[in-house]
C-alpha positions as CSV (number, residue, x, y, z in Angstrom):
1,Q,-145.0,160.7,-62.8
2,V,-144.2,162.5,-59.6
3,K,-143.3,159.2,-57.9
4,A,-141.0,158.3,-60.8
5,S,-139.3,161.7,-60.6
6,M,-138.7,161.3,-56.8
7,T,-137.2,157.8,-57.4
8,C,-134.9,159.2,-60.0
9,L,-133.8,162.0,-57.7
10,M,-133.1,159.5,-54.9
11,L,-131.0,157.4,-57.3
12,I,-129.0,160.5,-58.3
13,L,-128.3,161.4,-54.6
14,C,-127.2,157.9,-53.8
15,M,-124.8,158.0,-56.8
16,L,-123.4,161.3,-55.6
17,L,-122.8,159.9,-52.1
18,L,-121.0,156.9,-53.5
19,L,-118.8,159.0,-55.8
20,A,-118.0,161.6,-53.1
21,P,-114.4,161.6,-51.7
22,R,-114.1,159.1,-48.9
23,D,-111.1,160.6,-47.1
24,L,-113.3,162.6,-44.8
25,A,-116.5,160.5,-44.7
26,G,-116.8,158.9,-41.4
27,A,-113.1,159.7,-40.6
28,C,-113.5,163.0,-38.7
29,P,-112.3,162.3,-35.1
30,T,-114.6,163.1,-32.2
31,G,-114.0,166.6,-30.9
32,C,-112.5,167.8,-34.2
33,Q,-113.7,170.1,-37.0
34,C,-113.1,168.6,-40.4
35,Q,-113.6,171.4,-42.9
36,D,-112.5,169.4,-45.9
37,P,-110.4,166.3,-46.6
38,K,-107.3,168.5,-46.3
39,T,-107.9,170.4,-43.0
40,I,-108.6,169.0,-39.6
41,L,-108.8,171.3,-36.5
42,C,-108.7,169.5,-33.2
43,A,-107.5,172.4,-31.0
44,A,-109.0,172.1,-27.6
45,R,-112.3,173.9,-27.1
46,R,-114.5,174.3,-24.1
47,G,-115.8,170.9,-23.0
48,Q,-113.8,169.1,-25.6
49,T,-110.3,167.9,-24.8
50,L,-108.3,165.2,-26.5
51,W,-106.1,162.9,-24.5
52,A,-104.4,161.2,-27.4
53,V,-103.6,161.9,-31.1
54,P,-106.8,161.0,-33.0
55,P,-106.5,158.0,-35.4
56,L,-105.7,159.5,-38.8
57,D,-105.2,157.7,-42.1
58,L,-105.8,160.5,-44.5
59,P,-103.3,160.7,-47.4
60,N,-104.6,164.0,-48.6
61,L,-104.5,165.8,-45.2
62,L,-102.4,169.0,-45.4
63,L,-103.2,170.8,-42.1
64,L,-103.6,169.3,-38.7
65,D,-104.0,171.4,-35.5
66,I,-104.3,169.5,-32.2
67,S,-103.1,172.3,-30.0
68,W,-104.0,172.9,-26.4
69,N,-105.2,169.4,-25.7
70,K,-103.8,167.1,-22.9
71,I,-101.4,165.0,-25.0
72,P,-98.0,164.9,-23.1
73,T,-96.5,162.3,-25.4
74,I,-96.8,161.5,-29.1
75,A,-95.7,158.0,-30.2
76,P,-93.9,157.4,-33.5
77,G,-96.3,156.6,-36.3
78,A,-99.1,158.7,-34.7
79,F,-99.3,160.8,-37.9
80,H,-100.3,158.7,-40.9
81,A,-100.8,161.7,-43.1
82,V,-97.7,161.5,-45.2
83,N,-98.4,164.6,-47.3
84,I,-99.1,166.9,-44.3
85,E,-97.7,170.4,-44.8
86,S,-98.7,172.2,-41.5
87,L,-98.7,170.6,-38.1
88,K,-99.6,172.6,-34.9
89,I,-99.0,170.8,-31.6
90,A,-98.8,173.8,-29.3
91,G,-99.6,173.7,-25.6
92,L,-99.9,169.9,-25.2
93,G,-97.5,169.6,-22.3
94,L,-94.8,167.8,-24.4
95,T,-91.5,167.4,-22.7
96,S,-89.8,166.0,-25.8
97,L,-90.4,164.8,-29.3
98,N,-89.4,161.3,-30.4
99,E,-86.7,161.4,-33.0
100,E,-88.7,158.9,-35.1
101,L,-91.9,161.0,-35.0
102,F,-91.7,162.4,-38.5
103,Q,-90.2,159.6,-40.5
104,A,-93.0,159.6,-43.2
105,Q,-93.5,163.4,-43.3
106,N,-91.1,164.7,-46.1
107,N,-93.3,167.6,-47.1
108,L,-93.8,169.4,-43.7
109,H,-93.5,173.2,-44.2
110,E,-94.8,174.5,-40.9
111,L,-94.3,173.1,-37.4
112,D,-95.6,174.8,-34.2
113,V,-94.4,173.3,-31.0
114,S,-94.8,176.4,-28.9
115,D,-95.9,176.7,-25.3
116,N,-94.9,173.1,-24.4
117,L,-92.5,171.9,-21.7
118,L,-89.6,170.9,-23.9
119,E,-86.3,170.6,-22.1
120,R,-84.2,171.2,-25.2
121,V,-84.5,171.8,-28.9
122,P,-85.9,168.6,-30.4
123,A,-83.3,166.6,-32.3
124,V,-86.0,165.6,-34.7
125,L,-85.6,169.0,-36.4
126,R,-82.5,167.6,-38.0
127,R,-84.5,165.6,-40.4
128,L,-87.0,168.3,-41.3
129,G,-85.2,170.2,-44.0
130,S,-88.4,171.1,-45.8
131,L,-89.5,173.4,-43.0
132,T,-90.2,177.0,-43.9
133,K,-91.8,178.1,-40.6
134,L,-90.9,176.9,-37.1
135,S,-92.1,178.1,-33.7
136,L,-90.4,177.0,-30.5
137,A,-91.8,179.9,-28.6
138,G,-92.8,179.6,-24.9
139,N,-90.7,176.6,-24.1
140,A,-89.1,178.3,-21.1
141,R,-87.0,175.3,-20.1
142,I,-84.9,175.6,-23.3
143,S,-81.7,177.4,-22.3
144,Q,-79.4,176.6,-25.3
145,L,-79.7,176.5,-29.1
146,P,-77.3,173.8,-30.2
147,A,-76.1,174.5,-33.7
148,E,-76.3,170.8,-34.7
149,D,-80.1,170.9,-34.3
150,F,-80.6,173.6,-36.8
151,H,-78.0,173.1,-39.5
152,N,-80.3,171.2,-41.9
153,L,-83.0,173.9,-41.9
154,H,-81.8,175.7,-45.0
155,N,-85.3,176.5,-46.3
156,L,-86.5,178.2,-43.1
157,Q,-88.1,181.6,-43.6
158,E,-89.7,182.3,-40.3
159,L,-88.4,181.4,-36.8
160,D,-89.9,182.1,-33.4
161,I,-87.6,181.5,-30.4
162,S,-89.3,184.0,-28.1
163,N,-89.9,183.3,-24.4
164,L,-87.3,180.6,-24.0
165,N,-84.5,180.9,-21.4
166,I,-81.6,181.7,-23.7
167,N,-79.1,184.5,-22.8
168,T,-77.3,184.4,-26.1
169,I,-77.5,183.2,-29.7
170,P,-74.6,181.2,-31.1
171,R,-72.6,182.7,-33.9
172,D,-73.1,179.7,-36.2
173,F,-76.8,180.4,-36.2
174,S,-76.7,182.9,-39.0
175,S,-75.2,180.5,-41.5
176,F,-78.0,178.0,-41.4
177,F,-80.9,180.2,-42.7
178,P,-80.0,181.8,-46.0
179,R,-83.7,182.3,-46.7
180,L,-84.7,183.7,-43.3
181,R,-87.1,186.7,-43.5
182,A,-88.3,187.0,-39.9
183,M,-87.0,186.0,-36.5
184,T,-88.8,186.7,-33.2
185,A,-86.7,186.4,-30.0
186,A,-88.7,188.5,-27.6
187,G,-88.9,187.5,-23.9
188,N,-85.4,186.0,-23.5
189,P,-83.0,187.0,-20.7
190,F,-80.3,188.2,-23.1
191,N,-77.1,189.6,-21.7
192,C,-75.1,192.4,-23.1
193,I,-72.1,190.3,-24.1
194,C,-69.8,190.7,-27.0
195,Q,-70.6,187.2,-28.2
196,M,-73.9,188.8,-29.5
197,S,-72.0,191.3,-31.7
198,W,-72.3,189.0,-34.7
199,L,-76.1,189.5,-34.5
200,V,-75.8,193.2,-35.4
201,Q,-73.7,192.5,-38.4
202,W,-76.0,189.6,-39.5
203,V,-79.1,191.6,-39.3
204,N,-77.6,194.6,-41.1
205,A,-76.3,192.3,-43.9
206,S,-79.4,190.2,-44.3
207,K,-81.8,193.3,-44.1
208,L,-83.9,191.6,-41.5
209,G,-84.1,194.8,-39.6
210,E,-87.5,195.4,-38.0
211,N,-88.3,191.7,-38.2
212,I,-86.1,190.9,-35.2
213,Y,-87.3,191.9,-31.8
214,T,-85.6,191.1,-28.5
215,W,-86.1,191.5,-24.8
216,L,-82.8,192.8,-23.5
217,F,-81.2,193.7,-20.2
218,P,-84.1,192.5,-17.9
219,I,-85.1,195.3,-15.5
220,S,-87.0,194.4,-12.3
221,S,-89.7,192.0,-13.5
222,G,-88.0,191.6,-16.9
223,K,-91.1,193.2,-18.6
224,T,-89.3,196.1,-20.3
225,L,-89.3,195.8,-24.0
226,F,-86.4,197.0,-26.1
227,F,-86.1,196.7,-29.8
228,F,-83.2,195.5,-31.9
229,F,-81.4,198.9,-31.9
230,L,-80.5,198.4,-28.3
231,V,-78.4,195.4,-29.3
232,Q,-76.5,197.8,-31.5
233,V,-76.0,200.3,-28.7
234,C,-74.8,197.5,-26.4
235,V,-72.3,196.3,-28.9
236,H,-70.9,199.7,-29.8
237,L,-70.6,200.7,-26.2
238,F,-69.0,197.6,-24.7
239,C,-67.4,195.7,-27.6
240,K,-64.1,196.3,-29.4
241,A,-64.0,196.3,-33.2
242,D,-61.1,195.7,-35.5
243,Q,-59.9,198.2,-38.2
244,K,-62.6,197.0,-40.6
245,G,-65.4,197.6,-38.1
246,V,-65.9,193.9,-37.3
247,F,-66.6,193.4,-33.7
248,L,-64.3,190.9,-31.9
């Protein structure tokens, strides 16, 4: 009777294994942590570094983090997870992103490309209208924010453009993000120029307030931190306003 019970138990276990979701079974890449079929963490850890995007064919994958590995280029079609919502590819040494990279990803909400070596804002952003959170932080070679690269990001709620190499933010910027709740711009060599005056009016009108932080007027090593109110001081001291109080 005991033997019969053990046999029955083994059959039940085998059936459970056969019925278990197969998205993750045998599919977790070497060096990654696969917590469930929807989350794969491949961020570099001590003694484990990826040199290429791991092979992925997981239709239910929602979050992928391959940050801080040695992957300087990502070929189109590398991400076969069509339903992915969060992608973190920070610190890989990327100098550019192929414009065809996210052809199949129409549900991408979060993209983190911080701390890479990007020369400019990736043009691929133009096709990612579903983004709600974007980080370009730490790409110190980016010196301009072309308006055409951002004009489709109408759903964006959080934007991090800190530690780039920009000295101003174009006026058109404010019209692209009607849902923006927070923007971080710390660590940029901003100049006290009247072209920045629109930023004061935008922040006051949009009630972003304390959610905007900037490094202004670099002193010595450029490590002095000033908050947004210094932008207001700069504008009011050095810029002219018309009769309605709009700065020119």
